[in-house]
N, C-alpha and C positions, 0 to 999 in steps of 0.2 A: 253199766250205765255211765260210769266215769269215762270209759274209753269213748263212748258215743259223744259225750259232751266235749271231750278233747278234740274229736274230729270236727264237730260243728264249729268250734271256736278257732280252728286253725286258720291263720292268715295266708296270704299269697306266698308262694315260694319265689325265690329270686328269678327262676326261669320264667314262671308265669308272669311276673311283673315286667320282665324284659319283653315278653311277647306282647303284652298289652301296650307298653310304650311304643313298640315297633309299629303296631297297628295304628295307634294314634298319630305317629309321625307320618305314616303313609297317607292317612286320611287328611292330615293337615296339608301335606304337600299337594295332594289332589285338589283340595279346596283353594289353595293359593294359585294353582295353575288355572283353575276355572275363573277366579276373580281377576287374574292378570289378563286372560283372554277377553273376558267381559269388558274390562277397562279399556283394552286396546280397541275393541269394536266400538265402544262408546266414543272414544276419541276420533276414530275414523269417521263415524257418522257425523260428529260435530264439524270435522274438516269439510266433509261433503256439503253440509249445510252452509258453511262459510262460502264455499264456491258457488252455491246456488244464489246466495245473496249478491255476490260479486257479478255473476252473470246477469242477474236481474238489474243491478245497478248500471251495467253497461247498456242495457236496453233502454232504461229510463233516461240515461244521459243522451242517447241517440234521439229519443223522442223530444227532448227539450232543446236539441242543438242541430236542427236541420238534418237529421239522420246521420250525423257524423259521430264516430267513436271518439272517446276521450283520447287526447294526444298521448302517444306512446313513443318515446325516443330514448336512446341510451344517453348516459350522463355526458358523454363527450360531444353530443350534438349542439351544445351551447344554449339550451333552453332552460329557463329558470324552473326549478323543481315544482314550484307552485302552479306551473302551467301544464303539468303532466297528470296522467291518470292517478298516479300516486307519487308522493314526494318522499325523498330520503334515500340514501345509499346505505344499504345494510353492511357493506364492507367498511364503512366509516364508523369507528367506535362510538362517536357522539351521536350520529344519526341513527345508528342501529337500535338505540334504546329511547329515542326521542318521540314520545307519543304526540307532542304538540306539532311536530313536523308531519306526522301521518295525517293529521286533520286538515292539512293544506292541499291534499290531493283533490283532483277534479271529481272523483267518484265518492269522496267521503260524505258529502251531503246526502247521498242516496243510501248510505250505510248507517251513518250516525253512530258508529261503534268501532273502536280500535280493535276489538277482539275478532271482528270479522276478517281481519287481514292476517291473523296468526293461527297456524295449525296447532291444536292442543297437544299433538305429539312432538312438536318442535321444541326440544329442550335445550337448544343452543343458547349460550349466554355470552355477553360481552361485559367484562369487568364486574361480574357477579349479577348482572341484570339480564332478564330475558329479552331477546330480540323482539321488535314490535311487528315484524312482517315476515311471512313465510311464502308469499305468493308473488308471481310475476306474470306479465301479460305477453302473449305470443307476439314476437317482434314483427310479424307480418301484418299485424293489426294496428290501426291508429295513426299510421303515417306511411309515406312512400320511401322511408329510409332504406329498406332492404332492396328496393329496386334501384335507387340512385347511388347511395354511398357504398353499398355492397355489390353493386353491378350484377344483381340477380334478375336481369330483365326478362328471363324466360318464365318467371313465376309471378303470381299475382299478389299484390298487397290489397288490404281492405281498409279503406278510410270511411266508407259509408256502409250502413247496414244493408242497403239495397244491393251493394256489390257482393256481399256475402250471400244474400238470398238467391242470387243468380247461380251459385255453385252448390248450394245446399248447406245451410248452417249446422245441420246435425252432424256433418262429417268433419268439421274443423274445430279444434280447441281454441279457446280464447284466454283462459287463465289456468295456470298450472302451479302445483306445489313444487317449489324449487329446493334443491339440496343446499344445506347450510354451508357447504364448502365453496359454492359458486355464486350464491345470491348476492347481488350488489344493488344496482338500480332496478327499476321495475320492468326492464326490457329483457325478455327471454329470447336469446339468439339461437335460432336453428338454421344452420347453413344447409342449402339444398344440393351443394356439390361436396366433394370429398376433402375440401381444403381444411376444414376445421370441425371435425365431428365433435359434437357435444361441447360447444363453447360454454354452454350452461347445462348443468346436470339436473335431471328431475330428482325429486326426493326419493327416499327409500324407507319412509317412516311407517308405512302401513303394510307390515308383513312383506317387506321388500317391494312395495308398490308405491305409486304416487297418484295423487288425485288430479283430475282435470275437469274444467267446466267448458262445455261446448257452446257454439254460437246460438243454438236454439234453447239454451238454458239447462239442458240435462247434464248430469255429472257422472263420472265413472272413475274407478280405480284401476290403473294399469300395473300389472306386476312385472317387474324387471325379470327378463328371461335369460339374458346372455351372461354367463359367468364372468366374462371380461368386464362388464359394467360394474358388477359387485366388487370385483378386485380393484378397479380404478377408483371407486368411491372410497375405498379404504386406504389405498397406497398412493393415489394420484397418478399422473401420467396421461398419455394420449390414448384415445380410443381409436381402434382401427376402422377404416371406412366400411368394412363388412359387418360391423356390429349390429346384431339383431334389434336391439332396443332403439338405437339411433335411426335405423331404417324404418322401423315401425312408427316412430314419432314423426319422421318426415312425411309419411303418408297422410297424417291427420293435421299437418301444420299449414299447408297451402296447396295450391294446384297450379299446373302450368297454364299459361295464357291460351294455349291451343285446345284446352279442354272444352 
């Protein structure tokens, strides 16, 4: 009887305890991985929602302004920031964190929220403060700059919504999630020749993908496929003209005049 009591009261051995702790650690690791994936998906969904709001704001602005898109020019074009679709240069430390400046953009009245301009997965900071904007507009929209200053006369720019409608708004993007290493003004430059591949880089925040809003209002996430792109995002340097991601982006940026 005493032997039976001793067996019943015996605690865990060290080996058994280590086995239990090992199982708990594995389960905890699996749970953290699930939570991390869930959080990343939630942030990606929020980013896509932001882009939907921006695409809708573009359309509402057109409806109120004789079918014209909000003005989109690079900072060196000499136009006051308040006259552009978005104000502020994210490469400038003061402007990168200035929410008051964001509210001066032409599209802001249709958004009425600073958070609509910031991707939740964008963790870049300036002087300890988060940047206020993560998105930029397709440089072929909102002005004739790419035709005139960049001498890309073989390709179309889109100043009016009706111009976009004639080529298919579902095919061309208007707002993109830009990489923190190149974002500056709100003008996303995509050259259609081989002179300057990826003057502005798309972001890689969503499982090595970036989000886009298209002219018809739908949104997508495009995954970067070329290993060279991922390498250059980390180390800097020029992208080769044959880069798969750059060529894919060109196909959905604008169309030639003869199309």
